[in-house]
C-alpha positions as CSV (number, residue, x, y, z in Angstrom):
1,X,90.1,104.0,118.7
2,X,87.2,106.4,117.1
3,X,86.4,105.8,113.4
4,X,83.8,107.5,111.4
5,X,83.5,106.1,107.7
6,X,81.9,108.3,105.5
7,X,81.1,108.2,101.8
8,X,83.5,109.3,99.6
9,X,83.7,112.8,97.9
10,X,86.1,114.4,95.2
11,X,88.0,116.6,97.5
12,X,88.8,112.9,99.5
13,X,91.2,112.4,96.1
14,X,94.6,113.2,97.2
15,X,94.0,110.9,100.3
16,X,92.2,107.9,98.7
17,X,95.0,108.0,95.7
18,X,97.9,108.2,98.1
19,X,96.3,105.3,100.1
20,X,95.9,103.1,96.8
21,X,99.4,103.9,96.2
22,X,100.6,102.6,99.6
23,X,98.7,99.4,99.0
24,X,100.2,99.2,95.0
25,X,103.6,99.2,97.0
26,X,102.5,96.4,99.2
27,X,101.3,94.3,96.6
28,X,104.0,94.9,94.5
29,X,106.3,93.5,97.4
30,X,104.2,90.5,97.2
31,X,105.2,89.9,93.5
32,X,102.2,91.5,92.1
33,X,103.0,92.7,88.3
34,X,100.0,94.7,87.6
35,X,101.1,97.1,90.7
36,X,104.3,98.5,89.5
37,X,103.0,101.1,86.9
38,X,100.5,103.9,88.2
39,X,97.0,103.8,87.0
40,X,95.3,105.5,89.2
41,X,95.1,109.1,89.4
42,X,93.3,111.8,91.3
43,X,92.3,113.0,88.0
44,X,91.3,109.3,87.4
45,X,89.5,109.1,90.9
46,X,87.5,112.3,90.2
47,X,86.8,111.1,86.4
48,X,85.6,107.8,86.8
49,X,84.4,108.0,90.5
50,X,82.1,110.9,90.5
51,X,79.8,112.8,87.9
52,X,76.5,111.5,86.1
53,X,77.7,107.9,85.9
54,X,80.1,107.1,88.2
55,X,82.2,103.7,87.9
56,X,82.7,103.7,91.5
57,X,81.6,104.4,95.0
58,X,83.0,104.0,98.0
59,X,83.7,105.3,101.4
60,X,86.5,106.2,103.8
61,X,87.7,106.1,107.3
62,X,88.7,109.1,109.1
63,X,90.4,108.9,112.8
64,X,91.4,112.0,114.7
65,X,95.0,111.8,112.8
66,X,93.0,111.7,109.3
67,X,92.5,109.0,106.9
68,X,92.8,105.8,108.2
69,X,91.5,103.6,104.8
70,X,89.1,103.6,102.4
71,X,86.8,100.8,99.9
72,X,86.0,101.3,96.8
73,X,82.9,99.5,95.5
74,X,80.6,98.7,92.2
75,X,77.0,97.3,92.2
76,X,76.8,94.4,90.3
77,X,74.6,91.2,89.6
78,X,74.8,87.5,89.5
79,X,72.2,86.4,87.1
80,X,72.8,82.9,87.5
81,X,71.6,83.3,90.8
82,X,69.2,86.0,90.7
83,X,71.0,88.5,93.3
84,X,72.1,91.8,93.5
85,X,75.7,92.7,94.8
86,X,78.2,95.2,95.8
87,X,82.0,93.6,94.3
88,X,84.7,95.1,96.3
89,X,87.3,97.1,93.8
90,X,89.9,98.1,96.5
91,X,89.7,98.0,100.5
92,X,92.8,99.3,102.2
93,X,93.6,100.2,105.7
94,X,97.0,102.2,107.3
95,X,99.1,100.1,108.8
96,X,99.1,101.8,111.7
97,X,95.4,101.5,112.1
98,X,95.1,97.7,111.6
99,X,93.7,95.5,113.9
100,X,91.5,98.2,115.8
101,X,88.2,97.4,113.7
102,X,89.1,100.0,110.7
103,X,88.8,97.4,107.9
104,X,85.9,95.9,109.7
105,X,83.7,99.2,110.0
106,X,84.6,99.9,106.1
107,X,83.2,96.2,105.0
108,X,79.8,96.4,107.7
109,X,78.9,99.9,106.0
110,X,79.2,98.5,102.4
111,X,77.4,95.4,103.4
112,X,74.7,97.6,105.0
113,X,74.8,100.0,102.5
114,X,74.3,96.7,100.1
115,X,71.7,95.2,101.7
116,X,69.6,98.6,101.5
117,X,70.2,98.8,97.7
118,X,68.6,95.3,98.0
119,X,71.8,93.3,96.9
120,X,72.3,90.3,99.0
121,X,76.2,89.5,98.5
122,X,79.7,91.1,98.5
123,X,82.4,89.8,96.3
124,X,86.1,90.6,95.7
125,X,89.3,89.8,94.2
126,X,92.5,88.7,96.3
127,X,95.9,88.5,95.2
128,X,96.8,85.3,96.1
129,X,100.1,86.0,97.6
130,X,97.9,88.6,100.3
131,X,97.8,86.3,103.1
132,X,97.2,89.2,105.3
133,X,93.8,89.7,103.5
134,X,92.8,86.4,102.9
135,X,93.3,86.0,107.2
136,X,91.1,89.3,107.7
137,X,88.0,88.5,105.3
138,X,88.2,84.6,106.9
139,X,87.8,86.6,110.6
140,X,84.8,88.0,109.1
141,X,83.3,85.1,107.7
142,X,84.2,85.0,103.9
143,X,85.0,82.2,102.1
144,X,86.7,81.0,99.0
145,X,84.9,79.9,95.9
146,X,86.8,77.0,94.5
147,X,84.0,76.6,91.8
148,X,85.1,79.7,89.8
149,X,87.9,81.4,88.0
150,X,88.6,84.9,87.1
151,X,89.0,85.5,83.5
152,X,89.9,88.6,81.6
153,X,89.8,90.0,78.2
154,X,90.4,93.7,77.2
155,X,87.5,95.3,75.5
156,X,89.6,96.1,72.6
157,X,91.1,92.7,72.2
158,X,88.3,91.9,69.7
């Protein structure tokens, strides 16, 4: 399968949001309570991903038939170990394109850009029931950290 990976553009809003909606539907089927309400819209994609202070960047994978997947990331830093990283916010590959190297190509491009920025690691969250994602990431060579737990707190809670 011929796949082109390129940086996201504002004009990709409809395609990326549609794929994100499919991703959320998949996670909702797995029981993710956060996936049942639509938060990521075309407007939020354009507002938060582009402009003077974007919150994320990413890539879209395209084939002859159109968009095949996307990856969103933001830049971060691990102060304890003193390294730069790209935090993968979202990775989705359309069901009919899975197993054909699309996800690997997206992550590979992300890793290359991370290294070019001086980064050393890619990090991300995985919803525990999403076994398909765990299997994919393990095939890439990723491993889970037993040492850390994700903590969250709404910014307006304090």
